[in-house]
C-alpha positions as CSV (number, residue, x, y, z in Angstrom):
1,R,0.0,0.0,0.2
2,K,2.6,2.3,0.9
3,R,5.2,1.1,-1.2
4,D,6.3,2.0,-4.8
5,N,6.6,-0.5,-7.9
6,M,10.0,-1.6,-6.6
7,K,8.3,-2.7,-3.1
8,A,10.3,-0.2,-1.5
9,P,8.8,2.5,1.0
10,I,7.2,5.7,-1.0
11,E,9.6,8.6,-0.7
12,D,8.9,12.1,-1.0
13,A,10.7,14.6,-3.2
14,S,13.8,14.6,-0.8
15,L,14.0,10.8,-1.1
16,V,13.1,10.9,2.4
17,K,10.8,8.1,3.5
18,A,7.1,9.6,2.9
19,T,4.1,10.2,5.6
20,P,0.5,10.6,5.0
21,F,0.9,14.0,4.5
22,N,2.9,12.9,1.2
23,Y,0.4,10.1,0.2
24,G,-2.9,11.0,1.9
25,S,-5.3,7.7,2.2
26,G,-3.5,5.9,-0.6
27,H,-4.1,5.8,-4.5
28,I,-7.2,6.1,-6.2
29,R,-8.5,3.2,-7.7
30,P,-11.2,4.1,-10.3
31,N,-13.1,1.2,-10.4
32,R,-13.4,0.7,-6.5
33,A,-14.1,4.6,-6.7
34,A,-17.5,4.0,-8.6
35,D,-18.9,1.6,-5.8
36,P,-17.0,3.0,-2.4
37,G,-19.6,1.7,-0.1
38,L,-19.6,4.6,2.3
39,V,-18.6,8.4,1.8
40,Y,-17.9,11.3,4.4
41,D,-20.4,13.5,2.8
42,L,-20.0,17.5,2.9
43,G,-22.6,20.1,2.5
44,P,-22.5,23.8,2.6
45,K,-23.4,23.9,6.2
46,D,-20.3,21.9,7.1
47,Y,-18.1,24.2,5.2
48,L,-19.5,27.2,6.9
49,N,-19.4,25.8,10.5
50,F,-15.4,25.1,9.7
51,L,-15.0,28.8,8.8
52,C,-16.7,29.7,11.9
53,A,-14.4,27.4,13.8
54,I,-11.2,28.9,12.5
55,G,-12.6,32.6,13.6
56,Y,-14.5,33.8,10.3
57,N,-17.0,36.5,11.5
58,K,-20.3,37.6,10.2
59,T,-19.2,40.1,7.8
60,I,-16.7,37.6,6.1
61,L,-19.3,34.9,6.1
62,A,-21.3,36.8,4.4
63,T,-19.3,36.3,1.2
64,F,-20.3,32.9,1.0
65,S,-23.8,33.0,2.6
66,T,-25.9,36.2,3.4
67,K,-28.2,34.0,5.7
68,Y,-25.6,32.3,7.7
69,A,-24.8,33.0,11.5
70,C,-22.0,30.7,13.4
71,P,-23.7,28.5,15.9
72,S,-23.8,29.5,19.6
73,D,-21.8,25.9,20.0
74,V,-19.2,26.4,17.5
75,P,-18.0,23.2,16.3
76,T,-14.0,22.6,16.5
77,V,-11.6,22.6,13.2
78,S,-11.3,18.6,14.0
79,D,-15.1,18.1,13.5
80,L,-15.2,19.0,10.1
81,N,-16.9,15.7,8.5
82,Y,-13.7,14.8,6.2
83,P,-12.3,11.6,5.9
84,S,-8.9,12.4,7.3
85,I,-8.8,13.0,11.1
86,S,-6.2,15.5,12.1
87,V,-5.8,16.4,16.0
88,V,-3.2,18.9,16.9
89,N,-2.0,20.3,20.2
90,I,-3.6,17.4,22.1
91,T,-3.1,16.9,25.7
92,G,-4.9,13.8,27.4
93,Q,-7.8,13.1,25.3
94,M,-9.6,14.4,22.3
95,T,-13.2,13.1,20.9
96,V,-14.3,13.9,17.5
97,S,-17.4,12.8,15.5
98,R,-17.6,11.8,12.0
99,T,-20.7,10.8,9.8
100,V,-20.7,8.2,7.0
101,K,-23.1,7.8,4.0
102,N,-24.0,4.3,2.9
103,V,-23.8,4.7,-1.1
104,G,-23.8,1.1,-1.9
105,T,-26.1,-2.1,-0.9
106,P,-27.3,-2.6,2.7
107,G,-24.7,-4.3,4.7
108,S,-22.4,-4.0,8.0
109,Y,-19.2,-2.2,8.5
110,S,-16.8,-3.1,11.3
111,V,-13.9,-0.8,12.5
112,R,-10.1,-1.5,12.5
113,V,-7.6,1.1,14.1
114,R,-4.0,1.3,13.9
115,P,-3.4,3.8,16.3
116,P,-0.7,6.4,16.1
117,P,2.3,5.5,18.1
118,G,2.1,6.6,21.8
119,F,-2.0,7.0,21.5
120,S,-4.9,4.6,22.2
121,V,-7.8,5.5,19.6
122,T,-11.5,4.2,20.6
123,V,-14.2,4.3,18.1
124,N,-17.8,4.2,19.4
125,P,-19.8,2.3,18.0
126,G,-17.4,-0.1,16.5
127,S,-19.6,-1.5,13.8
128,L,-22.2,0.4,11.7
129,K,-25.3,-1.4,10.1
130,F,-27.2,0.1,7.3
131,V,-30.3,-1.2,5.7
132,K,-30.8,1.2,2.8
133,A,-28.9,3.4,0.5
134,G,-28.3,6.9,1.5
135,E,-28.5,6.1,5.2
136,E,-26.3,8.1,7.5
137,K,-24.5,6.7,10.5
138,Q,-22.6,8.9,13.0
139,F,-19.5,7.8,15.1
140,T,-17.1,9.0,17.5
141,V,-13.4,8.7,17.8
142,T,-11.4,9.0,21.0
143,I,-7.9,9.7,20.8
144,K,-5.8,9.4,24.1
145,A,-2.4,10.0,24.9
146,K,-0.5,7.0,26.6
147,G,1.9,8.7,28.8
148,R,4.2,11.7,27.4
149,A,4.1,11.3,23.4
150,K,6.6,13.2,21.8
151,G,6.1,16.4,20.3
152,E,5.9,15.6,16.6
153,Y,3.1,14.3,14.1
154,M,2.4,10.9,14.6
155,F,0.2,8.7,12.3
156,G,-2.4,6.0,12.4
157,M,-5.2,4.5,10.0
158,L,-9.0,3.9,10.8
159,T,-10.7,1.5,8.3
160,W,-14.1,0.6,7.8
161,S,-15.0,-2.4,6.0
162,D,-18.1,-4.9,5.0
163,G,-15.3,-7.3,3.7
164,K,-15.8,-5.9,-0.1
165,H,-15.4,-2.2,0.6
166,H,-12.6,-0.6,2.7
167,V,-12.9,2.8,3.6
168,R,-9.8,4.5,5.2
169,S,-9.5,7.4,7.2
170,P,-5.8,8.6,8.2
171,I,-5.3,9.7,11.8
172,V,-2.8,12.6,12.2
173,V,-2.0,13.5,15.9
174,K,0.5,16.0,17.1
175,P,0.6,16.5,21.3
176,L,1.2,19.9,22.7
């Protein structure tokens, strides 16, 4: 997966071993992309909430939407419903939420997690059952530091699978 055509680790432009910052969730496979199983769906409200989370005020938001006001309980940047899960300046633990939409046939997905070194990751619930296409399910991801983690970026992976589809989400954490 993270290997080149010579079966060696992928390198970045400086010939240093690449990280998920360089290669993301992996290479796209067009045939599988036509039947992804699950998607992280985003709409205009999600992006507007993200802009609120990074401090945009009503005047700047009016550039994008004249009828939108930031909610009183402004979501965090980490809660953008994006496949990649990124948490920086973590102390102790942090929980983020995500929603996936079934765009395939009904089925059950189980989660597998490879936590970043020095962290534990708990996903709740650990399985999602979809009875129809278009159905959405929410889950939370709790990332907890184990002892004193190094102050550098650490990488992990969360994968939902029904046996046919494998929906990957990189996890990136950086302790304070």
